[in-house]
N, C-alpha and C positions, 0 to 999 in steps of 0.2 A: 269453584271456579266459575266464573262469570258466564253468561251465554254467548257473549262477543269473543271472549279469551278461549272458549272451546271452538268458536267457529274459526279464529284466527289459527289454532293449533290445527286442526284439522286441514284449513287450507295449506301450511307450512308443510305438514306431513305429506300433502297431496303432491305438493311442489318438489318436495325432497324426493319422492319415489320418482317422480317424471324425470328428474334431472340426474336419475342413476344414484340417488342417495340410498338407495335399498328400502326395505320393507319395515327397518325399525323406527317406531314412531319416535318423535320428540317427547321426552320427559313432561309430565305436567309442570308448568309455571315456566316454561322457556319462551313461550309466545312473545310474549313483552321484551325479554332480553333479546330475542332473536331479531326482532324489529329494530330494536336501538343498535344491535351490531351492525345489521344492514344498513341502517341509516348512517351510522358512523363510518362505514367503510364507502358508501356512495358519495360522502362528502370528502373521502381522502383523509380522515383524522384518524390517526393511527396513535393518538396521544394516549395519556394515562387512562381515560375515561374508557377508550376504546379497549385499552389493556385489560381495565376491571372488568367489564362487560363480557369479555371472551374468557376471562379466568372464570368467571363464575358461570359460564356456561358449560366450561369443561368440568367445573364441579358436578354439575348435574349430569353431564353425558361426558366421561373421559375421553372417549374415542371420538368425539365430534370433530372431524377433520376439517371442516370449515372454519371452525372456532380455534383449531390448532394452528391452521394455516394464518389465519387473522392475528393470532396472539404473536405468532412468529414474525410476523410483518412488524407488528408493534415494537417488538423486541430489537430487532433489526434497525429500525428507525431511531430506538434512541440510543443504538451503539453497543448493545450487548449482543453482538454477533455470535458468541458461544453458546448462550442460551437459545439463540435463534438456530442455529445450528442442530442442537441436539433436538429441538422440536421437529426440524425439517426430517432429520434421520427417524425421528419415531413415527411421522407422518407416512414416510415411505415403507417403514414395517408394515403399516397398517393398509397401504395402497401404493404399492411399488409403481404404479402407473402415473402418480401423482406430478403433473407437469411442473406445477409452480415449486415443489420441494425440489423435484430433481435439476431444475434450473437454477435455484439458488444454490444447491450443493455444487453442481457443475462451475458456476461462476465464481464460488468461494474458492473451489479447487484451482481454477484457472488464477485468479487472485494470488494465491498463496505461490504458484508457479511461476508468476511473474515477480513475485518478491524474490523469490530464490534467484531466478535469473538476473534480476536487477543486482542483487548483492554479487554473484559471480561475475557480472559484467564490471562492477565497481572494483571488485578485487583485481581483476586482469588489467583494469584501467590503473589503479594503484601500482601495480606491479610494472607497467610500461612506464609511468612517470618516475619510479624510482630507478629504472634503468637508464632513462633518458638524463635524469639527475645525475647519476654516476658518469655517464658519458660527458656530462658537461663539465663536471669536477675533474675529470681525466685533461679535458681540453684546458680548462683553466691552469692546471698544474703544468701542462707541457708549455702553454704560453707563458706562464711565470717563470719556467727554466729557461725558456728561449730569451726572455727579457735580461734575466740574470746574466747568462752568458753574452749576450749584446752588452751590457754593461761592464761586465769584466773586459770584454775586447775592447771597448772604449777607454776605459781605464789604463789598459797596456799601451795603447797607441799616444795616449797623452802622455804617459810616463816615458815613453820612447821619444816622444817629441820634445820634452823637457831634455832629457839626457843629451839628445843630439844637439840641441840648443845650447847646453852647457859646454859640451866638447868642443863646439865650432869656435874658432878664433875670432876674435871680435876685430872686425875690419876696421883699420884706422883711416879716418877721413885724408882723402888724398889732397895734398896742398899744390896748387899749381902758381907759378910765379909769373 
């Protein structure tokens, strides 16, 4: 290992201890990877490059929570929420107080609850719409029956008027001289 890498590794280990990362030193060869991961994260780059760097860090140190958290973010951003969720669960198993993991899992749980509530709401709305459609159908049937009854009454009146007209004597014109 080069002198600069040893200095960087020592500085990273000191920073890790200072931030509560424990006394476990970083494995050799992680200094450059860690700098790259830090740089990508500071730029907000969670793409394939960041995913690869964090995976490599985890190969060197499988319980590295920062790399796990960053990898979970990469997975989440590329749409693999199930893999991100599994990683966040693993992080919480190592560190139950991890705010990032617990917030993501809480948000995921709330999102799932909202989906369920939306589905229930949609079912209730559909049931109400079906009931309203049934009521409208019944109103239409009653209106059709009333129309039919009115048509029959009109036919009877027309028939009665014809019969009355046929039975009435034809008045002959009166002649006056």
